[in-house]
N, C-alpha and C positions, 0 to 999 in steps of 0.2 A: 737210384734213391727216392721214393716218394717225398714230395713236399708236405709240410706239415697240414695242409687244406685237403689232403689226400690221406684219408687215415686207412690203415693198413690192419684188415682184420683178422688176418692169421697167414701161415706160409701158402703158397700156392706152387707146388712143385709142375713142371710142364707136364701138360696133359689132363691136370685136375681141375674140374669147373666147380666142385662143390668142397664143402668142409669134408666129408665122408671120404670123395677120391683124394684129397689131399692127404688126410691121415693114413690111408691104404697104402699110398705110394710112399709115405714116409717111413713106413713100419717095412715095406718090402724093401727098401733100398739100405736102412740099417741092418735088416736082415742079411743081405748080399754082402756087405762090406765088412762084417763082423771078424772074418777071420784076419782081415791084416789092418783090423781098426787101431789097435794101440800101437803097432809099429808106426803108421802115419801119422797119427796125431803128435808123437815124439819127433818124428823125420820134419814133417812139414811145417811143425812150430818152432823147429830149431830149438827143442827141448823147452821152451819158454810154457809148454802147457803144463809141466811140472811144477815151475816156479807161480804160477798162476792159482792154481789149485793149493798148495802150501800155503799162499799168501791168504786167500779166502779162508782157509782154516786158522792161520793166526789172528785174521781180524775178528773171527768169530768163536775164540777161546774163551772169552767170559762165559758163553754157553755151554760149550762143550766141555769144560771142566766140571760142570755140574753131574753127578752121579745119577740125578734122578731125571736127567734132562732128555728126551726124546727126540729123535731127529729123521726127519725124511730127505734122502736126497733122491730127487725128483728127475725122470729122464736120466737115469744114473749110467746107462751104457754099459761099460765094462767094470766099472766100480770105482775108478782111480779117485774121483772126490770124495766118495763115501768113505774109501780106505785112508785118506790124506785127514778127514775130519776123525775117523777111529783113532788114528796116530795121535791125534791134539790134544786127547783129553779122554773124561770117562765116562760121556753120555754116550748111550746104546743109538746105534746107527742102522737106519733101514734104508736099503735101497728100492726104487721102483723104476721099472722101464717097461715097453710096450714090444719091444723085440725081444723075442724069446732066444735067439743066437746070442744076442749081446749078454743077456742073463746067465746063458750056461758058463761064458768065459767070465763073467763075474764071480759066479759060485765056484768055478775052479780056482780062481786066484785066492778067493776068500779062503777054500779049504786048505791051500797050500802055505797061505800067510799064518793060519791058525795054527798049523802043524809044523811050522820052520823054527828055525834056532838062531835066526838073524835078530836085527834089532825091532824087527815087524813082527816078531812070534806074538802070537795070542791075539792078533788083530782079527777080529771077528764081524763080521756084517750080514743080516739077512737079508735076502734078495726076495722080491714078490713082481710077479708079472701083472703089469698094472697100467690101464690109459690114464695119463695124467688130468684128461677132462673127465674122468667118472673113478674117482678114487676109492677104492675099497674100505676105506677107513671113517670111523666115527667123527663126528664133529668134535672140533677143539681136541684132537687127540696130541698135537706136535708142539713143542716149544720151538722147533727151527724145522723150516723147511728151504732146501737149497737145491740149485739146479745149475750146472754148469754147460753150456753149449747146448743146451737141449731147449730152451723155453722157444727159442726161435723157430723151432719146428713144428710148434704147435697149429692146429687149423683153425682155432679161435684164442687168440691171446687174453681177451678180456673175460672169456669162460674161464681160461686156465687160472688166471690171477683170482677170479672168483673160489673157485675151487681149491685153490690154495689156502686162501682167506677162511674156509668154511674148518678145512681140518686143522688150521691153527689154533692153539690157545689163544685166548685173550692175553695179549702184552706179548704173544710170539713174534717171531721174526721169520722176514722172508729174504733171500739173497740169492739173486740173480746174475751169474756172471756169463756174458755174452759179447762176440765181437761186435765191433764197431767201425766204421767207414772214418779213418783218420782226417783231419783237415786238408784241405788243397794245400799244394805246394810241392817242393820237391821229393819229402820224404812220403806223401800220401801218393805221389803218382807213382813213385818206385814200389810203394806196398801195393797199390793196384795193379801194377805190372804183374808182380810176382804172384798176387793173390788169383788174378783173374787168368793170367795166360801159362804161367809155370806151374803152379800148385794144382791144376786140373790135369794137368799133362802127366805129372809125375804120380797122382794120386790114381788117375785111371789107368796107367801102364803097370803099378804094383799093384792094385787091388783088383784090377780086370774090369771094374766097374766106372768107367769114365762120366756116365751120367751123373752118379752120385757126386763126383767131384767138380763137376759143371755145376751141381746145384748149389755148394758151398758158397761159393762166390755171389751167385745169384740171391741167394738167401740172405746173405748178410747187407747187399746193397738195396735189399727191399726193405729191410728192418727198421724199426724206430732208430733215430739218434736218440742219445741218452738222456736229453732234457723231455723227450717224447714220451719214452717208456715211464720216466718218473711222473709225468701229467697222468699217465695211464692210471700208475699206481694210485696215486692220490685220488682219481676219480672213482676209481674201485672201490675206496675206503680206508685205503691205509694211512697210516701216520708216519711222522718223523722219515721221511722217504729222503732218500741221499744216495749220491753215487758219486763214484772214483774212477777216473779213466787212467789206464795204465797203457805201458809200453808202447810209448809214441803215439796214443789216441787209437788203437787197434784193438783193445779189449775195454769193458767197462764192469765193473760191480755196482749193483744197485741193491739198497737194504732199506727195508721198512719194516713198521710194526702194525699186526692187526690191535685196534684200538682196545685196551682194556674193558672200556665198557662200550655198549651200543648206544648209538644217539636215540633219544625217543623221536618217533615219528610225529612230526607236526600235525 
């Protein structure tokens, strides 16, 4: 994990030297693991990923309850957070990701849910293929932008926050759910042993993509601590920045607001 004095600009998969190379490698990685992505998410997190997404939706229900609200789930993968948001209220949900194979599975799941007869019947999310650093949406479009376990994979974190800021309406909310490293101690050591030694082996064996599941713990170790990400949010221009750390310090939910008015330049 980098020290605060060594700022992290963006993800850097093995073999990548530039932002463009990092972005390309991340896209290729998620394209390859898409067939087993959902299975491994649930298995490797011991089903906690379902709880985390449901908790995010619950925390944001004051926005999701509004029929006039428009929500973007960024780096949406196969759509699990987008579906949780849709189930939690009346807002219109849009999912966006730059890995085509992930979106194919998300659209299949959306169609099945919309046509189903279960309690999830009628859940419909629209999905678009889009790069988080160059979104094809107009300024001030969304009341809420969320991302779960995807922000860490951006090749430039500040650029990502600025692009989200651009598409948020004044007064709109950003919510980032990400892995973080637990504090030192017995639990933290046990977690790191599982996350760095066991998880990559299981993920690589089931997916056939060992490099992707080696990348996961490396990217988390390299990512910001929650206070550091909070500082970056404030530095980019968000206000009311806060974060909550869950599940023994292994995940954190950051929320912030785009100011309702733009400060006048001096």
